[in-house]
N, CA, C, O and the ligand as a Tripos MOL2 file, in Angstrom:
@<TRIPOS>MOLECULE
protein
  281   279    71     0     0
PROTEIN
NO_CHARGES

@<TRIPOS>ATOM
      1 N         142.4100  214.9630  219.9320 N.3       1 MET1
      2 CA        143.5000  215.4640  220.5080 C.3       1 MET1
      3 C         144.8250  214.5040  220.7350 C.2       1 MET1
      4 O         144.7050  213.4670  221.3860 O.2       1 MET1
      5 N         145.8670  214.8260  220.2700 N.am      2 MET2
      6 CA        147.0840  213.9030  220.2890 C.3       2 MET2
      7 C         147.7300  213.9480  221.6240 C.2       2 MET2
      8 O         147.7270  214.9830  222.2910 O.2       2 MET2
      9 N         148.3350  212.7450  222.0640 N.am      3 GLU3
     10 CA        149.0990  212.6680  223.2260 C.3       3 GLU3
     11 C         150.3930  212.3390  222.9560 C.2       3 GLU3
     12 O         150.5470  211.6450  221.9510 O.2       3 GLU3
     13 N         151.3730  212.6450  223.5750 N.am      4 SER4
     14 CA        152.7630  212.2450  223.3960 C.3       4 SER4
     15 C         153.2300  211.4390  224.7720 C.2       4 SER4
     16 O         152.8870  211.7320  225.9180 O.2       4 SER4
     17 N         154.0060  210.4670  224.4140 N.am      5 THR5
     18 CA        154.5600  209.6970  225.3860 C.3       5 THR5
     19 C         156.0380  209.1370  225.0940 C.2       5 THR5
     20 O         156.4640  208.9950  223.9480 O.2       5 THR5
     21 N         156.7010  208.8650  226.1370 N.am      6 THR6
     22 CA        158.1070  208.1920  225.9670 C.3       6 THR6
     23 C         158.1030  206.9640  226.5340 C.2       6 THR6
     24 O         157.7950  206.8800  227.7230 O.2       6 THR6
     25 N         158.4100  205.9050  225.8620 N.am      7 LEU7
     26 CA        158.4730  204.6620  226.5980 C.3       7 LEU7
     27 C         160.0670  204.1790  226.5560 C.2       7 LEU7
     28 O         160.8790  204.6100  225.7370 O.2       7 LEU7
     29 N         160.3330  203.2920  227.5000 N.am      8 ILE8
     30 CA        161.6940  202.8250  227.5990 C.3       8 ILE8
     31 C         161.7470  201.3720  227.3020 C.2       8 ILE8
     32 O         161.0590  200.6210  227.9920 O.2       8 ILE8
     33 N         162.4340  200.9270  226.4180 N.am      9 ALA9
     34 CA        162.5910  199.5350  226.0050 C.3       9 ALA9
     35 C         164.0980  199.0460  226.0680 C.2       9 ALA9
     36 O         164.8010  199.1120  225.0590 O.2       9 ALA9
     37 N         164.5600  198.5770  227.2130 N.am     10 PRO10
     38 CA        165.7800  198.2570  227.3510 C.3      10 PRO10
     39 C         166.5890  197.4350  226.1850 C.2      10 PRO10
     40 O         167.7820  197.5740  225.9130 O.2      10 PRO10
     41 N         165.6830  196.5730  225.5800 N.am     11 ASP11
     42 CA        166.4620  195.8040  224.4370 C.3      11 ASP11
     43 C         166.8510  196.5260  223.0930 C.2      11 ASP11
     44 O         167.4980  196.0100  222.1820 O.2      11 ASP11
     45 N         166.3490  197.8020  223.1240 N.am     12 ILE12
     46 CA        166.7090  198.5800  221.8530 C.3      12 ILE12
     47 C         168.3290  198.6640  221.7740 C.2      12 ILE12
     48 O         168.9810  199.1420  222.7020 O.2      12 ILE12
     49 N         168.8680  198.2080  220.7020 N.am     13 SER13
     50 CA        170.3340  198.4380  220.7640 C.3      13 SER13
     51 C         171.0680  198.9040  219.2610 C.2      13 SER13
     52 O         172.2370  199.2720  219.1440 O.2      13 SER13
     53 N         170.1360  198.7920  218.2410 N.am     14 CYS14
     54 CA        170.7190  199.1560  216.9700 C.3      14 CYS14
     55 C         169.5680  199.7400  215.9390 C.2      14 CYS14
     56 O         168.3680  199.7850  216.2090 O.2      14 CYS14
     57 N         170.0770  200.1090  214.9010 N.am     15 GLU15
     58 CA        169.2480  200.6400  213.8110 C.3      15 GLU15
     59 C         168.2560  199.5470  213.4680 C.2      15 GLU15
     60 O         167.1200  199.9200  213.1740 O.2      15 GLU15
     61 N         168.5390  198.1770  213.4640 N.am     16 HIS16
     62 CA        167.5040  197.1930  213.1200 C.3      16 HIS16
     63 C         166.3640  197.3870  214.0960 C.2      16 HIS16
     64 O         165.2080  197.4420  213.6750 O.2      16 HIS16
     65 N         166.6450  197.4940  215.3800 N.am     17 CYS17
     66 CA        165.4580  197.5880  216.3490 C.3      17 CYS17
     67 C         164.8250  198.9460  216.0820 C.2      17 CYS17
     68 O         163.5980  199.0090  216.1560 O.2      17 CYS17
     69 N         165.4720  199.9680  215.7980 N.am     18 GLN18
     70 CA        164.7140  201.3480  215.3440 C.3      18 GLN18
     71 C         163.7410  201.0190  214.2480 C.2      18 GLN18
     72 O         162.5520  201.3250  214.3450 O.2      18 GLN18
     73 N         164.2100  200.4340  213.2690 N.am     19 HIS19
     74 CA        163.3330  200.1300  212.0800 C.3      19 HIS19
     75 C         162.1570  199.3230  212.4720 C.2      19 HIS19
     76 O         161.0260  199.6820  212.1440 O.2      19 HIS19
     77 N         162.3710  198.2620  213.1500 N.am     20 ALA20
     78 CA        161.4420  197.2830  213.5750 C.3      20 ALA20
     79 C         160.2630  197.9420  214.3300 C.2      20 ALA20
     80 O         159.0590  197.7590  214.1540 O.2      20 ALA20
     81 N         160.9060  198.7720  215.2350 N.am     21 ILE21
     82 CA        159.7180  199.5340  216.1590 C.3      21 ILE21
     83 C         158.8990  200.5730  215.5030 C.2      21 ILE21
     84 O         157.6910  200.7060  215.6930 O.2      21 ILE21
     85 N         159.7440  201.4260  214.5870 N.am     22 GLU22
     86 CA        159.1350  202.4960  213.8850 C.3      22 GLU22
     87 C         158.0640  201.7880  212.8800 C.2      22 GLU22
     88 O         156.9320  202.2470  212.7240 O.2      22 GLU22
     89 N         158.4670  200.8000  212.3160 N.am     23 GLY23
     90 CA        157.4000  199.9200  211.2490 C.3      23 GLY23
     91 C         156.2470  199.4690  212.0080 C.2      23 GLY23
     92 O         155.1150  199.8080  211.6620 O.2      23 GLY23
     93 N         156.4620  198.7000  213.0590 N.am     24 ALA24
     94 CA        155.3970  198.1050  213.7400 C.3      24 ALA24
     95 C         154.2980  199.2050  214.4960 C.2      24 ALA24
     96 O         153.0750  199.1730  214.3630 O.2      24 ALA24
     97 N         154.9980  200.0720  215.2310 N.am     25 VAL25
     98 CA        154.0720  200.9930  215.9760 C.3      25 VAL25
     99 C         153.5030  202.1000  214.8640 C.2      25 VAL25
    100 O         152.3520  202.5340  214.8940 O.2      25 VAL25
    101 N         154.3780  202.4320  214.0030 N.am     26 GLY26
    102 CA        153.8440  203.3210  212.9770 C.3      26 GLY26
    103 C         152.5140  202.8320  212.0640 C.2      26 GLY26
    104 O         151.6960  203.5770  211.5240 O.2      26 GLY26
    105 N         152.5360  201.5640  212.0520 N.am     27 LYS27
    106 CA        151.4980  201.0210  211.3240 C.3      27 LYS27
    107 C         150.1250  201.1130  212.0280 C.2      27 LYS27
    108 O         149.0780  200.9740  211.3960 O.2      27 LYS27
    109 N         150.1630  201.3430  213.3200 N.am     28 LEU28
    110 CA        148.7490  201.5390  214.0860 C.3      28 LEU28
    111 C         148.1690  202.7770  213.7360 C.2      28 LEU28
    112 O         148.8350  203.7700  213.4420 O.2      28 LEU28
    113 N         146.8120  202.7270  213.7680 N.am     29 GLU29
    114 CA        145.9290  203.6600  213.4330 C.3      29 GLU29
    115 C         146.0670  204.9060  214.4360 C.2      29 GLU29
    116 O         146.0880  204.6970  215.6490 O.2      29 GLU29
    117 N         146.1550  206.1310  213.9460 N.am     30 ARG30
    118 CA        146.1670  207.3540  214.7940 C.3      30 ARG30
    119 C         147.4590  207.3160  215.5890 C.2      30 ARG30
    120 O         147.5050  207.8090  216.7160 O.2      30 ARG30
    121 N         148.5170  206.7350  215.0160 N.am     31 VAL31
    122 CA        149.8870  206.9800  215.7460 C.3      31 VAL31
    123 C         150.5460  207.8270  214.5620 C.2      31 VAL31
    124 O         150.8810  207.4190  213.4500 O.2      31 VAL31
    125 N         150.6470  209.1730  215.1170 N.am     32 SER32
    126 CA        151.1810  210.0930  214.0360 C.3      32 SER32
    127 C         152.7280  210.2810  214.0170 C.2      32 SER32
    128 O         153.2390  210.9410  213.1120 O.2      32 SER32
    129 N         153.3880  209.7850  214.8770 N.am     33 GLN33
    130 CA        154.7510  209.8420  214.9920 C.3      33 GLN33
    131 C         155.4970  208.9050  215.8140 C.2      33 GLN33
    132 O         155.2180  208.8350  217.0110 O.2      33 GLN33
    133 N         156.3580  208.2200  215.3480 N.am     34 VAL34
    134 CA        157.1210  207.2990  216.1350 C.3      34 VAL34
    135 C         158.7120  207.6350  216.0480 C.2      34 VAL34
    136 O         159.2590  207.5860  214.9460 O.2      34 VAL34
    137 N         159.3590  207.9340  217.0700 N.am     35 LYS35
    138 CA        160.9670  208.2120  216.9600 C.3      35 LYS35
    139 C         161.7110  207.2960  218.0410 C.2      35 LYS35
    140 O         161.4820  207.3260  219.2500 O.2      35 LYS35
    141 N         162.5230  206.5800  217.4780 N.am     36 VAL36
    142 CA        163.3090  205.8010  218.4010 C.3      36 VAL36
    143 C         164.5640  206.4670  218.7290 C.2      36 VAL36
    144 O         165.2390  206.8850  217.7890 O.2      36 VAL36
    145 N         165.0040  206.6370  220.0070 N.am     37 ASP37
    146 CA        166.4060  207.1580  220.2500 C.3      37 ASP37
    147 C         167.0230  205.8750  220.8030 C.2      37 ASP37
    148 O         166.6900  205.3380  221.8590 O.2      37 ASP37
    149 N         168.1060  205.3870  219.8320 N.am     38 ILE38
    150 CA        168.7010  204.0820  220.2100 C.3      38 ILE38
    151 C         169.5290  204.3270  221.4290 C.2      38 ILE38
    152 O         169.5180  203.4140  222.2540 O.2      38 ILE38
    153 N         170.2000  205.3190  221.6860 N.am     39 ARG39
    154 CA        171.1720  205.4860  222.8520 C.3      39 ARG39
    155 C         170.4060  205.5670  224.1600 C.2      39 ARG39
    156 O         170.8260  205.0880  225.2140 O.2      39 ARG39
    157 N         169.1590  206.2610  224.0070 N.am     40 ALA40
    158 CA        168.5210  206.3110  225.3010 C.3      40 ALA40
    159 C         167.4880  205.0830  225.5540 C.2      40 ALA40
    160 O         166.8320  204.9380  226.5860 O.2      40 ALA40
    161 N         167.4630  204.2610  224.4700 N.am     41 LYS41
    162 CA        166.4920  203.1530  224.3770 C.3      41 LYS41
    163 C         165.2200  203.4240  224.7230 C.2      41 LYS41
    164 O         164.5270  202.7550  225.4900 O.2      41 LYS41
    165 N         164.8160  204.7290  223.9690 N.am     42 ALA42
    166 CA        163.6180  205.4530  224.2860 C.3      42 ALA42
    167 C         162.6780  205.2550  223.0280 C.2      42 ALA42
    168 O         163.2620  205.1650  221.9480 O.2      42 ALA42
    169 N         161.3740  205.1800  223.0290 N.am     43 VAL43
    170 CA        160.5140  205.3650  221.9500 C.3      43 VAL43
    171 C         159.5200  206.5370  222.2160 C.2      43 VAL43
    172 O         158.7530  206.5470  223.1780 O.2      43 VAL43
    173 N         159.5990  207.5010  221.3000 N.am     44 HIS44
    174 CA        158.7870  208.6550  221.4520 C.3      44 HIS44
    175 C         157.5860  208.3930  220.5750 C.2      44 HIS44
    176 O         157.7260  207.9620  219.4310 O.2      44 HIS44
    177 N         156.4500  208.6400  221.0870 N.am     45 ILE45
    178 CA        155.1810  208.3460  220.3680 C.3      45 ILE45
    179 C         154.2230  209.3920  220.4110 C.2      45 ILE45
    180 O         153.9930  209.8160  221.5440 O.2      45 ILE45
    181 N         153.5730  209.9440  219.4280 N.am     46 ASP46
    182 CA        152.4930  210.7210  219.3790 C.3      46 ASP46
    183 C         151.1580  209.9920  218.9060 C.2      46 ASP46
    184 O         151.1530  209.4510  217.8000 O.2      46 ASP46
    185 N         150.1860  209.9670  219.6020 N.am     47 PHE47
    186 CA        149.2270  209.1130  219.2580 C.3      47 PHE47
    187 C         147.8150  209.6990  219.8090 C.2      47 PHE47
    188 O         147.7950  210.6350  220.6080 O.2      47 PHE47
    189 N         146.7250  209.1230  219.3580 N.am     48 ASP48
    190 CA        145.4220  209.6480  219.5940 C.3      48 ASP48
    191 C         144.8460  208.6820  220.6250 C.2      48 ASP48
    192 O         144.3820  207.6210  220.2090 O.2      48 ASP48
    193 N         144.8310  208.9620  221.9920 N.am     49 PRO49
    194 CA        144.4440  207.9460  223.0050 C.3      49 PRO49
    195 C         142.9030  207.5490  222.8370 C.2      49 PRO49
    196 O         142.4700  206.5630  223.4340 O.2      49 PRO49
    197 N         142.1390  208.2740  222.0770 N.am     50 LYS50
    198 CA        140.7960  207.8400  221.9360 C.3      50 LYS50
    199 C         140.5740  206.5950  220.8340 C.2      50 LYS50
    200 O         139.5300  205.9570  220.6990 O.2      50 LYS50
    201 N         141.7960  206.4140  220.0920 N.am     51 ILE51
    202 CA        141.6990  205.4960  219.0520 C.3      51 ILE51
    203 C         142.5920  204.4410  219.3840 C.2      51 ILE51
    204 O         142.2840  203.2690  219.1690 O.2      51 ILE51
    205 N         143.7150  204.7850  219.9100 N.am     52 VAL52
    206 CA        144.8800  203.6580  220.0890 C.3      52 VAL52
    207 C         145.3550  203.8740  221.5650 C.2      52 VAL52
    208 O         145.8590  204.9450  221.9030 O.2      52 VAL52
    209 N         145.1690  202.7460  222.5060 N.am     53 THR53
    210 CA        145.6030  203.0330  223.8680 C.3      53 THR53
    211 C         146.9580  202.8140  223.8850 C.2      53 THR53
    212 O         147.6170  202.3090  222.9770 O.2      53 THR53
    213 N         147.4130  203.2700  225.1120 N.am     54 LEU54
    214 CA        148.9400  202.9620  225.4970 C.3      54 LEU54
    215 C         149.2640  201.6070  225.6650 C.2      54 LEU54
    216 O         150.3500  201.1340  225.3300 O.2      54 LEU54
    217 N         148.0420  200.7610  226.3470 N.am     55 THR55
    218 CA        148.2580  199.3800  226.4860 C.3      55 THR55
    219 C         148.5910  198.6510  225.0970 C.2      55 THR55
    220 O         149.4880  197.8180  224.9770 O.2      55 THR55
    221 N         147.7750  199.0650  224.0990 N.am     56 LYS56
    222 CA        147.8260  198.4270  222.7050 C.3      56 LYS56
    223 C         149.2540  198.7680  222.2230 C.2      56 LYS56
    224 O         149.8860  197.8960  221.6270 O.2      56 LYS56
    225 N         149.7680  199.9090  222.4290 N.am     57 ILE57
    226 CA        151.0030  200.3490  221.8910 C.3      57 ILE57
    227 C         152.1750  199.4930  222.6190 C.2      57 ILE57
    228 O         153.1870  199.1380  222.0140 O.2      57 ILE57
    229 N         151.9570  199.2380  223.8120 N.am     58 GLU58
    230 CA        152.8680  198.5470  224.4770 C.3      58 GLU58
    231 C         152.8870  196.9540  224.0830 C.2      58 GLU58
    232 O         153.9070  196.2820  223.9280 O.2      58 GLU58
    233 N         151.5320  196.4990  223.9540 N.am     59 GLU59
    234 CA        151.4130  195.2200  223.3710 C.3      59 GLU59
    235 C         152.3840  194.8980  222.0310 C.2      59 GLU59
    236 O         153.1690  193.9620  221.8810 O.2      59 GLU59
    237 N         152.0700  195.9590  221.1430 N.am     60 VAL60
    238 CA        152.6800  195.7650  219.9190 C.3      60 VAL60
    239 C         154.2170  195.7450  220.0480 C.2      60 VAL60
    240 O         154.9220  194.9720  219.3990 O.2      60 VAL60
    241 N         154.7010  196.6720  220.9540 N.am     61 LEU61
    242 CA        156.2460  196.5890  221.2070 C.3      61 LEU61
    243 C         156.6960  195.3600  221.8000 C.2      61 LEU61
    244 O         157.7860  194.8460  221.5520 O.2      61 LEU61
    245 N         155.7910  194.8790  222.6250 N.am     62 ASP62
    246 CA        156.1450  193.5610  223.3260 C.3      62 ASP62
    247 C         156.1690  192.3330  222.1740 C.2      62 ASP62
    248 O         157.0240  191.4480  222.1620 O.2      62 ASP62
    249 N         155.2190  192.4320  221.3420 N.am     63 ASP63
    250 CA        155.1160  191.4720  220.2770 C.3      63 ASP63
    251 C         156.3580  191.5310  219.1470 C.2      63 ASP63
    252 O         156.7450  190.6020  218.4370 O.2      63 ASP63
    253 N         156.8260  192.8070  219.1970 N.am     64 THR64
    254 CA        157.8390  193.0770  218.2550 C.3      64 THR64
    255 C         159.2340  192.6080  218.8860 C.2      64 THR64
    256 O         160.2500  192.5050  218.1990 O.2      64 THR64
    257 N         159.1900  192.3200  220.3270 N.am     65 GLY65
    258 CA        160.4180  191.8380  220.8180 C.3      65 GLY65
    259 C         161.0780  192.9410  221.7540 C.2      65 GLY65
    260 O         162.1770  192.7830  222.2860 O.2      65 GLY65
    261 N         160.3570  193.9720  221.8840 N.am     66 TYR66
    262 CA        160.8470  195.1500  222.8160 C.3      66 TYR66
    263 C         159.8860  195.4650  223.8680 C.2      66 TYR66
    264 O         159.0360  196.3430  223.7190 O.2      66 TYR66
    265 N         160.0250  194.6520  225.1030 N.am     67 THR67
    266 CA        159.1160  194.8910  226.2350 C.3      67 THR67
    267 C         159.4270  196.3210  226.8600 C.2      67 THR67
    268 O         160.5650  196.7890  226.8730 O.2      67 THR67
    269 N         158.3990  196.9230  227.3360 N.am     68 VAL68
    270 CA        158.6290  198.1640  227.7650 C.3      68 VAL68
    271 C         159.0390  198.0160  229.2940 C.2      68 VAL68
    272 O         158.4740  197.1490  229.9610 O.2      68 VAL68
    273 N         159.9300  198.7710  229.8260 N.am     69 ALA69
    274 CA        160.2750  198.7760  231.1740 C.3      69 ALA69
    275 C         159.3250  199.5770  231.8910 C.2      69 ALA69
    276 O         158.8760  200.6110  231.3960 O.2      69 ALA69
    277 N         158.9640  199.1300  233.1210 N.am     70 LYS70
    278 CA        158.0440  199.8670  234.0930 C.3      70 LYS70
    279 C         158.7580  200.4970  235.1700 C.2      70 LYS70
    280 O         158.1450  201.1280  236.0310 O.2      70 LYS70
    281 CU        168.7670  196.2920  216.9820 Cu       71 CU71
@<TRIPOS>BOND
     1     1     2 1
     2     2     3 1
     3     3     4 2
     4     3     5 am
     5     5     6 1
     6     6     7 1
     7     7     8 2
     8     7     9 am
     9     9    10 1
    10    10    11 1
    11    11    12 2
    12    11    13 am
    13    13    14 1
    14    14    15 1
    15    15    16 2
    16    15    17 am
    17    17    18 1
    18    18    19 1
    19    19    20 2
    20    19    21 am
    21    21    22 1
    22    22    23 1
    23    23    24 2
    24    23    25 am
    25    25    26 1
    26    26    27 1
    27    27    28 2
    28    27    29 am
    29    29    30 1
    30    30    31 1
    31    31    32 2
    32    31    33 am
    33    33    34 1
    34    34    35 1
    35    35    36 2
    36    35    37 am
    37    37    38 1
    38    38    39 1
    39    39    40 2
    40    39    41 am
    41    41    42 1
    42    42    43 1
    43    43    44 2
    44    43    45 am
    45    45    46 1
    46    46    47 1
    47    47    48 2
    48    47    49 am
    49    49    50 1
    50    50    51 1
    51    51    52 2
    52    51    53 am
    53    53    54 1
    54    54    55 1
    55    55    56 2
    56    55    57 am
    57    57    58 1
    58    58    59 1
    59    59    60 2
    60    59    61 am
    61    61    62 1
    62    62    63 1
    63    63    64 2
    64    63    65 am
    65    65    66 1
    66    66    67 1
    67    67    68 2
    68    67    69 am
    69    69    70 1
    70    70    71 1
    71    71    72 2
    72    71    73 am
    73    73    74 1
    74    74    75 1
    75    75    76 2
    76    75    77 am
    77    77    78 1
    78    78    79 1
    79    79    80 2
    80    79    81 am
    81    81    82 1
    82    82    83 1
    83    83    84 2
    84    83    85 am
    85    85    86 1
    86    86    87 1
    87    87    88 2
    88    87    89 am
    89    89    90 1
    90    90    91 1
    91    91    92 2
    92    91    93 am
    93    93    94 1
    94    94    95 1
    95    95    96 2
    96    95    97 am
    97    97    98 1
    98    98    99 1
    99    99   100 2
   100    99   101 am
   101   101   102 1
   102   102   103 1
   103   103   104 2
   104   103   105 am
   105   105   106 1
   106   106   107 1
   107   107   108 2
   108   107   109 am
   109   109   110 1
   110   110   111 1
   111   111   112 2
   112   111   113 am
   113   113   114 1
   114   114   115 1
   115   115   116 2
   116   115   117 am
   117   117   118 1
   118   118   119 1
   119   119   120 2
   120   119   121 am
   121   121   122 1
   122   122   123 1
   123   123   124 2
   124   123   125 am
   125   125   126 1
   126   126   127 1
   127   127   128 2
   128   127   129 am
   129   129   130 1
   130   130   131 1
   131   131   132 2
   132   131   133 am
   133   133   134 1
   134   134   135 1
   135   135   136 2
   136   135   137 am
   137   137   138 1
   138   138   139 1
   139   139   140 2
   140   139   141 am
   141   141   142 1
   142   142   143 1
   143   143   144 2
   144   143   145 am
   145   145   146 1
   146   146   147 1
   147   147   148 2
   148   147   149 am
   149   149   150 1
   150   150   151 1
   151   151   152 2
   152   151   153 am
   153   153   154 1
   154   154   155 1
   155   155   156 2
   156   155   157 am
   157   157   158 1
   158   158   159 1
   159   159   160 2
   160   159   161 am
   161   161   162 1
   162   162   163 1
   163   163   164 2
   164   163   165 am
   165   165   166 1
   166   166   167 1
   167   167   168 2
   168   167   169 am
   169   169   170 1
   170   170   171 1
   171   171   172 2
   172   171   173 am
   173   173   174 1
   174   174   175 1
   175   175   176 2
   176   175   177 am
   177   177   178 1
   178   178   179 1
   179   179   180 2
   180   179   181 am
   181   181   182 1
   182   182   183 1
   183   183   184 2
   184   183   185 am
   185   185   186 1
   186   186   187 1
   187   187   188 2
   188   187   189 am
   189   189   190 1
   190   190   191 1
   191   191   192 2
   192   191   193 am
   193   193   194 1
   194   194   195 1
   195   195   196 2
   196   195   197 am
   197   197   198 1
   198   198   199 1
   199   199   200 2
   200   199   201 am
   201   201   202 1
   202   202   203 1
   203   203   204 2
   204   203   205 am
   205   205   206 1
   206   206   207 1
   207   207   208 2
   208   207   209 am
   209   209   210 1
   210   210   211 1
   211   211   212 2
   212   211   213 am
   213   213   214 1
   214   214   215 1
   215   215   216 2
   216   215   217 am
   217   217   218 1
   218   218   219 1
   219   219   220 2
   220   219   221 am
   221   221   222 1
   222   222   223 1
   223   223   224 2
   224   223   225 am
   225   225   226 1
   226   226   227 1
   227   227   228 2
   228   227   229 am
   229   229   230 1
   230   230   231 1
   231   231   232 2
   232   231   233 am
   233   233   234 1
   234   234   235 1
   235   235   236 2
   236   235   237 am
   237   237   238 1
   238   238   239 1
   239   239   240 2
   240   239   241 am
   241   241   242 1
   242   242   243 1
   243   243   244 2
   244   243   245 am
   245   245   246 1
   246   246   247 1
   247   247   248 2
   248   247   249 am
   249   249   250 1
   250   250   251 1
   251   251   252 2
   252   251   253 am
   253   253   254 1
   254   254   255 1
   255   255   256 2
   256   255   257 am
   257   257   258 1
   258   258   259 1
   259   259   260 2
   260   259   261 am
   261   261   262 1
   262   262   263 1
   263   263   264 2
   264   263   265 am
   265   265   266 1
   266   266   267 1
   267   267   268 2
   268   267   269 am
   269   269   270 1
   270   270   271 1
   271   271   272 2
   272   271   273 am
   273   273   274 1
   274   274   275 1
   275   275   276 2
   276   275   277 am
   277   277   278 1
   278   278   279 1
   279   279   280 2
@<TRIPOS>SUBSTRUCTURE
     1 MET1         2 RESIDUE 1 A MET
     2 MET2         6 RESIDUE 1 A MET
     3 GLU3        10 RESIDUE 1 A GLU
     4 SER4        14 RESIDUE 1 A SER
     5 THR5        18 RESIDUE 1 A THR
     6 THR6        22 RESIDUE 1 A THR
     7 LEU7        26 RESIDUE 1 A LEU
     8 ILE8        30 RESIDUE 1 A ILE
     9 ALA9        34 RESIDUE 1 A ALA
    10 PRO10       38 RESIDUE 1 A PRO
    11 ASP11       42 RESIDUE 1 A ASP
    12 ILE12       46 RESIDUE 1 A ILE
    13 SER13       50 RESIDUE 1 A SER
    14 CYS14       54 RESIDUE 1 A CYS
    15 GLU15       58 RESIDUE 1 A GLU
    16 HIS16       62 RESIDUE 1 A HIS
    17 CYS17       66 RESIDUE 1 A CYS
    18 GLN18       70 RESIDUE 1 A GLN
    19 HIS19       74 RESIDUE 1 A HIS
    20 ALA20       78 RESIDUE 1 A ALA
    21 ILE21       82 RESIDUE 1 A ILE
    22 GLU22       86 RESIDUE 1 A GLU
    23 GLY23       90 RESIDUE 1 A GLY
    24 ALA24       94 RESIDUE 1 A ALA
    25 VAL25       98 RESIDUE 1 A VAL
    26 GLY26      102 RESIDUE 1 A GLY
    27 LYS27      106 RESIDUE 1 A LYS
    28 LEU28      110 RESIDUE 1 A LEU
    29 GLU29      114 RESIDUE 1 A GLU
    30 ARG30      118 RESIDUE 1 A ARG
    31 VAL31      122 RESIDUE 1 A VAL
    32 SER32      126 RESIDUE 1 A SER
    33 GLN33      130 RESIDUE 1 A GLN
    34 VAL34      134 RESIDUE 1 A VAL
    35 LYS35      138 RESIDUE 1 A LYS
    36 VAL36      142 RESIDUE 1 A VAL
    37 ASP37      146 RESIDUE 1 A ASP
    38 ILE38      150 RESIDUE 1 A ILE
    39 ARG39      154 RESIDUE 1 A ARG
    40 ALA40      158 RESIDUE 1 A ALA
    41 LYS41      162 RESIDUE 1 A LYS
    42 ALA42      166 RESIDUE 1 A ALA
    43 VAL43      170 RESIDUE 1 A VAL
    44 HIS44      174 RESIDUE 1 A HIS
    45 ILE45      178 RESIDUE 1 A ILE
    46 ASP46      182 RESIDUE 1 A ASP
    47 PHE47      186 RESIDUE 1 A PHE
    48 ASP48      190 RESIDUE 1 A ASP
    49 PRO49      194 RESIDUE 1 A PRO
    50 LYS50      198 RESIDUE 1 A LYS
    51 ILE51      202 RESIDUE 1 A ILE
    52 VAL52      206 RESIDUE 1 A VAL
    53 THR53      210 RESIDUE 1 A THR
    54 LEU54      214 RESIDUE 1 A LEU
    55 THR55      218 RESIDUE 1 A THR
    56 LYS56      222 RESIDUE 1 A LYS
    57 ILE57      226 RESIDUE 1 A ILE
    58 GLU58      230 RESIDUE 1 A GLU
    59 GLU59      234 RESIDUE 1 A GLU
    60 VAL60      238 RESIDUE 1 A VAL
    61 LEU61      242 RESIDUE 1 A LEU
    62 ASP62      246 RESIDUE 1 A ASP
    63 ASP63      250 RESIDUE 1 A ASP
    64 THR64      254 RESIDUE 1 A THR
    65 GLY65      258 RESIDUE 1 A GLY
    66 TYR66      262 RESIDUE 1 A TYR
    67 THR67      266 RESIDUE 1 A THR
    68 VAL68      270 RESIDUE 1 A VAL
    69 ALA69      274 RESIDUE 1 A ALA
    70 LYS70      278 RESIDUE 1 A LYS
    71 CU71       281 GROUP 0 **** ****
């Protein structure tokens, strides 16, 4: 069963950020969709929480340079 979440990463500012995030998070197993909304600084993710945890996704975002706001 897939789950959807929206994370806010305040450092998102342009299409470069969008592509970096969609590339990095999209590579994760059982992430079926990643969509970045540049203006909202938001990342919409559909994922299978049994295979890939939210913590893992946040780690990948952090490693890519986009720390998730809490
Ligand atoms: Cu950018």
